[in-house]
N, C-alpha and C positions, 0 to 999 in steps of 0.2 A: 349253616354257613361255616366254612372252615378256612383256615389260613395254613399254607404249607411252606416250609423252608426245607429244601432237600437235604440240608446238612444237619438241621437241628430237630426236626420233628413236625408235629401237627398240632394246631390249636383249633378246637371245636367250640362253637358258640351256641348256647341254648339247644342242646341236642336231647332228643327224647330218651327217657329212661322208663322203666316199667311203671313208675309211680308219678311221673311228671317230667319236667324239663330241667336238666342240669345246666347251671349257668355257663360254666367253662369246663372243657375237658382238654387236657394237654397229654399228647401221646409222645413219649420219648422212649426209644429203644423198644418199641412195640408194647409199652406198658401205659395204660390209661391212668392219669391222675385227675381226680375229680375235685373241682374248685367251686364252692358256693359263695356268692357275694350277698352280704346283708348290710343294711343301713341301721345302725343302733340309735334310736331316738330315746326310748324309755326303757323297754324291757329287752333282755337278751334272748334272741330267737335264732334258730338255724340248725343247731346240732341234731335235733330229731329228724328234720327233713334230710339233712346230709347223710345221716346214718341209713335212712331208707334208700337213698341213691347208692350208697356203698353196698348195701345188701343186694339191690337189683343188678348192679354191675359187677358183683362179686369182687369188690375191692376191700382190702384190709386197712386202708388208710385214706383219710380225706382231708381237705384243706378248706377252712372257713375264713374268708377275708371279711373283716368287720370294719365298716366305715363309721367311726364314732362321731356323732354329731352333738353329744351331750355337752352342756356347759361345764366348766371346770368344777364348780361346786357340787355337781351331780355325778361326777365320774367315780366309778368304783373299779377295782382291779378285775380283770378277766383272766381266766387261766390261759396258759400258753398251749396246753394240751388237755383235751377232754377225753377220758377213756369211755368207750362204748363197748357193747357186746361184740360188735362187728370189728372193732379195732380203734386205734386212736384217731382223734380229729385234732389236727394242728391248727391253732388259731393265730391269725395275723391281724393286728389292730392298726388301723390307719386313722390318726386323729385329724379329722377335717374341720374341727372347730377349736383350734388351739387358742390359748390366751395370748393376746398381743403382748409383745415385749414391753410396751409402754404401760401396760396394766399390771405387770408383775412387780412384786416388791423385790428390790435388789438386796442381795445378801451383803453387799458392800455399800452401805449408805453413806459412809464417810471414809475418806482416805487418810491413812496415817501420814504425818509430816515427814 
């Protein structure tokens, strides 16, 4: 399935690559950008799979969008860029399990008079 905007480009959804199905492909100015989506529950996965897609599609850069479901106490930092032999993988993290404001300790617990 694809979506086309005549002025902006083309978005491909779950298209076949040599080793599987790429989640999203975005074609801008006749250049394919590969985007893989992963839900992070416990362990960080996805870069190796994305690198295989990059090799198969002869791309030197890939995008990994991570939907982070971990509770606050289990969160660790993830890199913004992960170098691979094929090229860099840029990582975008979306926190879909944020701490509610009512649960956060305020830095300003009391106001000065």
